[in-house]
KOLDO-852842 format. One record per residue (C-alpha): x, y, z. Coordinates in steps of 0.5 Angstrom, whole numbers, padded with zeros to 4 digits, always signed. Example, Ala and Ser with C-alpha at 12.3 -4.5 7.8 and 13.67 -1.06 7.14 Angstrom:
BEGIN
+0025-0009+0016/+0027-0002+0014/
END
This chain:
BEGIN
+0000+0000+0000/+0003+0006-0002/+0003+0013+0001/+0002+0019-0003/+0006+0025-0001/+0003+0032-0002/+0008+0038-0002/+0007+0042+0004/+0005+0049+0002/+0011+0055+0003/+0011+0059+0009/+0007+0066+0008/+0012+0071+0006/+0013+0076+0012/+0011+0083+0011/+0015+0088+0014/+0011+0092+0019/+0008+0099+0017/+0007+0105+0021/-0001+0107+0022/-0003+0111+0017/-0006+0118+0020/-0012+0117+0015/-0013+0110+0017/-0020+0108+0020/-0020+0106+0027/-0014+0110+0028/-0014+0116+0034/-0013+0122+0029/-0019+0119+0025/-0024+0121+0030/-0028+0127+0028/-0027+0131+0035/-0019+0129+0034/-0019+0132+0027/-0024+0138+0029/-0019+0140+0034/-0012+0139+0031/-0012+0145+0027/-0015+0149+0033/-0009+0146+0037/-0004+0148+0032/-0007+0155+0032/-0007+0156+0039/+0000+0154+0040/+0002+0159+0035/-0003+0165+0038/-0003+0164+0045/+0005+0165+0047/+0004+0171+0042/-0002+0174+0046/+0001+0173+0052/+0007+0176+0050/+0004+0182+0047/-0002+0183+0052/-0001+0179+0058/-0005+0174+0061/-0009+0177+0066/-0016+0181+0065/-0018+0183+0058/-0012+0188+0055/-0014+0195+0055/-0011+0196+0048/-0015+0191+0045/-0021+0195+0048/-0026+0200+0043/-0030+0206+0047/-0037+0205+0044/-0040+0209+0050/-0038+0215+0048/-0040+0215+0041/-0047+0212+0044/-0047+0218+0049/-0046+0223+0043/-0052+0220+0039/-0056+0221+0045/-0054+0228+0046/-0056+0229+0038/-0062+0226+0038/-0065+0230+0044/-0062+0236+0041/-0065+0235+0034/-0072+0231+0036/-0076+0237+0035/-0073+0239+0028/-0070+0233+0024/-0075+0231+0018/-0074+0224+0020/-0077+0226+0027/-0082+0230+0024/-0085+0226+0018/-0084+0219+0020/-0082+0218+0028/-0087+0223+0030/-0093+0220+0026/-0091+0213+0028/-0091+0215+0035/-0098+0219+0034/-0101+0212+0031/-0099+0208+0037/-0101+0213+0042/-0108+0214+0038/-0109+0206+0037/-0108+0204+0044/-0112+0210+0047/-0118+0208+0042/-0118+0200+0045/-0117+0203+0052/-0123+0207+0051/-0127+0202+0047/-0126+0197+0053/-0127+0202+0059/-0134+0205+0056/-0137+0198+0054/-0137+0197+0061/-0135+0191+0065/-0141+0187+0063/-0141+0187+0056/-0133+0186+0056/-0134+0179+0060/-0140+0177+0056/-0136+0178+0049/-0130+0175+0052/-0134+0169+0054/-0138+0168+0048/-0132+0169+0044/-0128+0163+0047/-0135+0159+0047/-0135+0159+0040/-0127+0158+0039/-0128+0152+0043/-0135+0150+0039/-0142+0151+0041/-0144+0144+0042/-0137+0142+0044/-0135+0141+0052/-0129+0144+0050/-0133+0150+0049/-0136+0150+0055/-0130+0149+0059/-0126+0155+0056/-0132+0159+0057/-0132+0157+0064/-0124+0159+0065/-0126+0166+0061/-0131+0168+0066/-0127+0166+0072/-0121+0170+0070/-0125+0176+0068/-0129+0176+0074/-0122+0174+0079/-0119+0181+0075/-0125+0185+0078/-0125+0182+0085/-0118+0184+0086/-0119+0191+0084/-0116+0191+0077/-0121+0192+0072/-0118+0198+0069/-0111+0196+0070/-0113+0190+0066/-0117+0193+0061/-0111+0198+0060/-0106+0192+0059/-0111+0188+0054/-0112+0194+0050/-0104+0195+0049/-0104+0187+0048/-0109+0187+0043/-0106+0192+0038/-0099+0189+0040/-0101+0182+0038/-0105+0184+0031/-0098+0188+0029/-0094+0183+0031/-0098+0177+0028/-0098+0181+0021/-0091+0183+0021/-0088+0176+0023/-0093+0173+0018/-0090+0177+0012/-0083+0176+0015/-0084+0168+0016/-0087+0168+0009/-0081+0171+0006/-0077+0166+0010/-0081+0160+0008/-0081+0162+0001/-0074+0164+0000/-0068+0161+0002/-0063+0167+0002/-0068+0171+0005/-0069+0166+0011/-0061+0166+0012/-0061+0174+0012/-0067+0174+0017/-0064+0168+0022/-0059+0173+0025/-0064+0178+0026/-0069+0174+0029/-0064+0171+0034/-0062+0178+0036/-0069+0180+0037/-0070+0174+0042/-0064+0174+0046/-0063+0182+0047/-0066+0183+0053/-0072+0187+0053/-0069+0193+0057/-0063+0194+0053/-0067+0197+0047/-0073+0200+0052/-0067+0205+0052/-0066+0207+0045/-0074+0207+0044/-0075+0212+0050/-0070+0216+0046/-0074+0216+0040/-0081+0216+0042/-0080+0219+0049/-0084+0215+0056/-0090+0213+0055/-0095+0208+0050/-0091+0208+0044/-0085+0206+0046/-0088+0200+0050/-0092+0198+0044/-0086+0199+0039/-0082+0195+0044/-0087+0189+0045/-0088+0189+0037/-0080+0187+0037/-0080+0183+0042/-0086+0179+0040/-0086+0178+0033/-0080+0173+0032/-0084+0167+0034/-0089+0168+0029/-0084+0169+0023/-0080+0163+0026/-0086+0158+0026/-0089+0161+0020/-0083+0160+0016/-0082+0153+0019/-0089+0151+0017/-0088+0154+0010/-0082+0150+0009/-0085+0143+0012/-0091+0143+0007/-0091+0136+0004/-0088+0135-0002/-0093+0131-0006/-0099+0135-0004/-0094+0141-0007/-0093+0137-0013/-0100+0135-0014/-0102+0142-0014/-0097+0144-0019/-0099+0139-0024/-0106+0142-0024/-0103+0148-0027/-0103+0152-0021/-0099+0159-0021/-0094+0160-0015/-0099+0165-0012/-0105+0160-0012/-0101+0154-0009/-0099+0159-0003/-0106+0160-0002/-0109+0153-0003/-0103+0149-0001/-0098+0152+0003/-0102+0156+0008/-0107+0151+0009/-0102+0146+0011/-0098+0150+0015/-0104+0153+0019/-0102+0149+0025/-0095+0152+0026/-0098+0159+0025/-0103+0158+0030/-0097+0156+0035/-0094+0162+0033/-0099+0166+0034/-0100+0163+0041/-0093+0164+0043/-0093+0171+0040/-0099+0172+0045/-0095+0170+0051/-0089+0174+0049/-0093+0180+0048/-0096+0179+0055/-0089+0178+0058/-0087+0184+0055/-0092+0189+0057/-0091+0188+0064/-0084+0189+0063/-0086+0196+0059/-0089+0199+0065/-0082+0201+0067/-0083+0206+0061/-0090+0208+0063/-0094+0203+0059/-0099+0203+0065/-0103+0197+0067/-0102+0191+0070/-0094+0192+0069/-0094+0198+0073/-0098+0196+0079/-0093+0190+0079/-0087+0194+0079/-0090+0199+0084/-0091+0194+0089/-0084+0191+0088/-0081+0197+0089/-0084+0198+0096/-0083+0190+0097/-0091+0190+0097/-0091+0183+0096/-0099+0183+0097/-0100+0188+0092/-0095+0185+0087/-0099+0179+0088/-0106+0182+0087/-0103+0185+0080/-0099+0179+0078/-0106+0174+0079/-0110+0178+0073/-0103+0177+0069/-0103+0170+0070/-0111+0169+0068/-0110+0173+0062/-0104+0168+0060/-0108+0162+0062/-0114+0165+0058/-0110+0167+0051/-0106+0160+0052/-0112+0156+0052/-0116+0159+0047/-0111+0159+0042/-0109+0152+0044/-0116+0149+0043/-0117+0153+0036/-0111+0149+0034/-0114+0143+0037/-0120+0144+0033/-0116+0146+0026/-0112+0139+0027/-0119+0135+0027/-0122+0138+0021/-0129+0138+0019/-0135+0139+0024/-0139+0133+0026/-0145+0131+0022/-0151+0134+0023/-0149+0140+0027/-0147+0144+0021/-0151+0150+0024/-0147+0151+0029/-0140+0151+0025/-0138+0156+0021/-0141+0163+0019/-0148+0161+0023/-0144+0160+0029/-0140+0167+0029/-0147+0170+0028/-0150+0166+0034/-0144+0168+0038/-0144+0175+0035/-0151+0176+0036/-0152+0174+0043/-0146+0178+0045/-0149+0185+0042/-0156+0183+0046/-0152+0182+0052/-0147+0188+0052/-0153+0192+0051/-0157+0190+0056/-0151+0190+0061/-0149+0197+0059/-0156+0200+0060/-0157+0196+0067/-0151+0196+0070/-0145+0201+0071/-0139+0201+0067/-0134+0201+0072/-0133+0195+0077/-0137+0196+0083/-0132+0197+0089/-0137+0193+0094/-0135+0187+0090/-0127+0188+0091/-0123+0184+0095/-0117+0187+0098/-0112+0181+0099/-0105+0185+0100/-0106+0185+0108/-0107+0177+0109/-0101+0176+0104/-0096+0181+0107/-0098+0178+0114/-0097+0171+0111/-0090+0173+0108/-0088+0176+0115/-0090+0169+0118/-0086+0166+0112/-0080+0171+0113/-0080+0170+0121/-0081+0162+0120/-0077+0160+0114/-0072+0166+0111/-0069+0166+0118/-0068+0162+0124/-0070+0155+0122/-0066+0150+0127/-0061+0146+0124/-0063+0148+0117/-0062+0156+0118/-0067+0158+0113/-0068+0160+0105/-0064+0167+0107/-0058+0163+0110/-0058+0158+0104/-0058+0164+0099/-0052+0167+0103/-0048+0161+0103/-0050+0159+0096/-0047+0166+0095/-0041+0165+0099/-0039+0158+0097/-0042+0158+0089/-0043+0164+0086/-0037+0168+0089/-0031+0163+0088/-0035+0162+0080/-0034+0169+0079/-0027+0169+0082/-0025+0163+0078/-0027+0166+0071/-0025+0173+0073/-0018+0170+0075/-0017+0166+0068/-0013+0169+0063/-0018+0172+0058/-0014+0168+0052/-0016+0162+0055/-0023+0164+0056/-0024+0165+0048/-0021+0159+0047/-0025+0155+0051/-0031+0158+0048/-0028+0156+0041/-0027+0149+0043/-0033+0148+0046/-0037+0151+0040/-0033+0147+0035/-0035+0140+0039/-0042+0142+0039/-0043+0145+0032/-0037+0145+0028/-0033+0151+0025/-0038+0156+0024/-0041+0155+0031/-0033+0156+0033/-0032+0162+0029/-0039+0165+0032/-0037+0163+0039/-0030+0166+0039/-0032+0173+0036/-0037+0174+0041/-0033+0172+0046/-0028+0177+0044/-0033+0182+0043/-0035+0182+0050/-0028+0184+0051/-0027+0189+0046/-0033+0193+0048/-0030+0194+0055/-0035+0190+0059/-0030+0184+0060/-0031+0184+0068/-0038+0185+0069/-0039+0180+0063/-0036+0174+0067/-0040+0176+0073/-0046+0175+0069/-0043+0169+0066/-0042+0166+0073/-0049+0167+0075/-0052+0164+0068/-0047+0158+0069/-0050+0157+0076/-0057+0158+0074/-0056+0153+0069/-0053+0148+0073/-0059+0148+0078/-0064+0148+0073/-0061+0142+0069/-0060+0138+0075/-0067+0139+0078/-0071+0139+0071/-0067+0133+0069/-0069+0129+0075/-0076+0132+0075/-0077+0130+0068/-0074+0123+0069/-0079+0122+0075/-0085+0124+0071/-0083+0121+0064/-0083+0114+0069/-0089+0116+0073/-0096+0118+0069/-0099+0120+0075/-0093+0125+0077/-0093+0128+0070/-0101+0129+0071/-0100+0132+0077/-0094+0137+0074/-0098+0139+0068/-0102+0144+0071/-0096+0147+0075/-0092+0147+0069/-0098+0150+0065/-0098+0156+0070/-0091+0157+0071/-0090+0158+0063/-0095+0163+0063/-0092+0167+0068/-0089+0173+0066/-0081+0174+0068/-0083+0180+0073/-0088+0175+0077/-0082+0171+0079/-0079+0176+0083/-0084+0176+0088/-0083+0170+0092/-0075+0170+0091/-0075+0177+0094/-0079+0175+0100/-0076+0168+0101/-0069+0170+0099/-0068+0177+0100/-0065+0182+0094/-0058+0179+0091/-0055+0175+0087/-0058+0169+0090/-0065+0171+0089/-0063+0173+0082/-0061+0166+0080/-0067+0163+0084/-0071+0167+0080/-0068+0165+0073/-0068+0157+0076/-0076+0158+0076/-0077+0161+0070/-0073+0156+0066/-0075+0150+0070/-0081+0148+0066/-0079+0148+0059/-0073+0144+0061/-0078+0139+0065/-0083+0139+0059/-0077+0138+0053/-0074+0132+0058/-0081+0129+0059/-0083+0129+0052/-0076+0127+0049/-0076+0121+0054/-0083+0119+0053/-0082+0118+0045/-0076+0113+0046/-0079+0107+0043/-0083+0102+0047/-0081+0096+0044/-0074+0098+0046/-0076+0099+0053/-0079+0092+0053/-0073+0088+0051/-0069+0092+0056/-0074+0090+0061/-0074+0082+0059/-0067+0082+0059/-0067+0084+0067/-0065+0091+0067/-0067+0095+0073/-0071+0102+0072/-0064+0105+0073/-0061+0101+0068/-0066+0103+0063/-0066+0110+0064/-0058+0110+0064/-0057+0105+0058/-0063+0106+0054/-0068+0112+0055/-0062+0117+0056/-0058+0115+0050/-0064+0115+0045/-0067+0122+0048/-0060+0125+0047/-0063+0130+0042/-0068+0132+0046/-0064+0133+0052/-0059+0137+0048/-0065+0142+0046/-0067+0142+0054/-0060+0144+0055/-0060+0149+0050/-0067+0152+0052/-0065+0152+0059/-0058+0156+0058/-0062+0162+0054/-0068+0162+0059/-0063+0163+0065/-0059+0168+0061/-0065+0172+0060/-0068+0172+0067/-0061+0173+0070/-0061+0180+0067/-0069+0181+0070/-0065+0180+0076/-0062+0187+0076/-0068+0189+0079/-0067+0184+0085/-0059+0186+0086/-0056+0181+0081/-0051+0187+0079/-0046+0186+0073/-0050+0187+0066/-0057+0187+0069/-0055+0193+0074/-0052+0196+0068/-0058+0196+0063/-0063+0198+0069/-0058+0204+0071/-0058+0206+0064/-0065+0206+0063/-0067+0209+0069/-0061+0215+0068/-0062+0215+0061/-0054+0213+0060/-0055+0210+0053/-0048+0208+0053/-0048+0204+0059/-0054+0201+0058/-0054+0199+0050/-0047+0196+0051/-0049+0192+0057/-0055+0189+0052/-0050+0188+0047/-0046+0184+0052/-0051+0180+0054/-0053+0179+0046/-0046+0176+0045/-0046+0171+0052/-0052+0169+0049/-0049+0167+0042/-0043+0164+0046/-0048+0160+0050/-0052+0158+0045/-0047+0156+0040/-0043+0151+0045/-0050+0148+0047/-0054+0146+0040/-0052+0141+0036/-0052+0141+0029/-0059+0141+0026/-0062+0142+0033/-0068+0147+0033/-0068+0152+0038/-0076+0153+0041/-0079+0158+0044/-0082+0159+0051/
END
């Protein structure tokens, strides 16, 4: 038996080891964040030593500072000198001022002359019609409307409420039209949309107090300045959401409309606008909320109404009086918010139920209008126009007594805990002071580099350029130290807001009962204007930077909680069920499944928390926040255009830095 010998295969050739290629997939240098940081690191290695040699490593060097206050003060002097003779004032601004004053005065006279009963009847019937005459939501909305207006009268704030409502009506009408036109241009033209975006960013980030000062300079103290400031502040949400709705139109529907031979105008009117009506109505809702918030702030320049009552009470630390004026503001916000929300729900539901067409469309409006006219005439003839004083309830004394009790038992002298004012003092000593001192002690070039690195990692080269230039711009305009003080307060407020917001949001997303309990609380907190948050923090924490941070946390917390809950609840239920079937605990499901999958929503919550905290820290200038907030308020009260406007510009720049360092590419910035 012979054996067949097979030759053995030759040994594999030994290849010489080769050096790893920098661009080879899997190598360290191939990672996106490394490739982003490498050019920036090379540039920093060259520029930082040069900057340290030329300008030192301390605070922002005076050699790189540009005096912007002197030209602004000169501009203020020029305007004051030429206001009565310059053609721009005589033939344009004067007419605009007269129109603003006359329109708000006419609306106020109409509401006050009609009397309280016709106004309530008209508001109730309008709400009933919006909710549906045979719909349960209509009756519920009508009840909310009646209760809101009745409480405004019972608190002795009827006339102030009518003044605020009149300013609101004119401001919202103009803001909605202006915002819709801008949104129309941005939605139909990419070039116009790119131009419009930084303008809207500036309008929303710029604190209201910063542009109250130039408006007062142009139009003087009173209603015109307040109305125009409200329009500027409230128009951006309408523009953004209108543009978003037009751009989000279903391409198949648009293609079908085009195939029918329709013109661009016909496609706009019959397809794009109807498809975008939900976004447009949401924009109207946001415009109403922001206008109501702004008319309260505009009381500082003589807008009158409920805002003036709140501001007067806060200036004398009359918490009861401020609450009596703040409650009607909240009730107006709830009424307007519910009305637009119900209208949006009914629009999304489509056609009316069968058999009830006589209670929908034009006939329903005719029924509501006719009933309102009859009730209005009867009420006007039988009842007095002014709200009866015998029906008013003064809640200020008991509220102030309660505040005194809380101050005595909770603010100070609590065994072991110390009280809320002790907490505020400790928060200032152990958190705010070290954070401020740490930021001011860091070399200026390192802060600019840090802003650039964070923005590069978050949003790419464009975000890096914007953040670095904005951070450097703060120093160029000469407010470096005050800006870092404000930044320290904003960082502390953001951290507290995110910790509380994420914890509450995770718990609410896991516990449906807790979410249902939190919903009315969050609704109320989101409808509160900024000024109202100052009332409880002054009572509990006294004035100071801690009080400003506490108000900022309260203001930003609802948005963070809502976005967190929404993001976690949108995680696929099948994924969670698979995790549970593999024995994952609740904590493991949250940490390893829900949080990673909800990361875009959580980043949006972070971004919104940053923007809202920064906006509220500035309002904290009224309760002792100091820094840029104080500069803006001081410039407004003392007519120092250079001080107030330069601080306002610095706030915009800080807002851009924080926005670009926390917003991922493709992220959307919502509105409150």
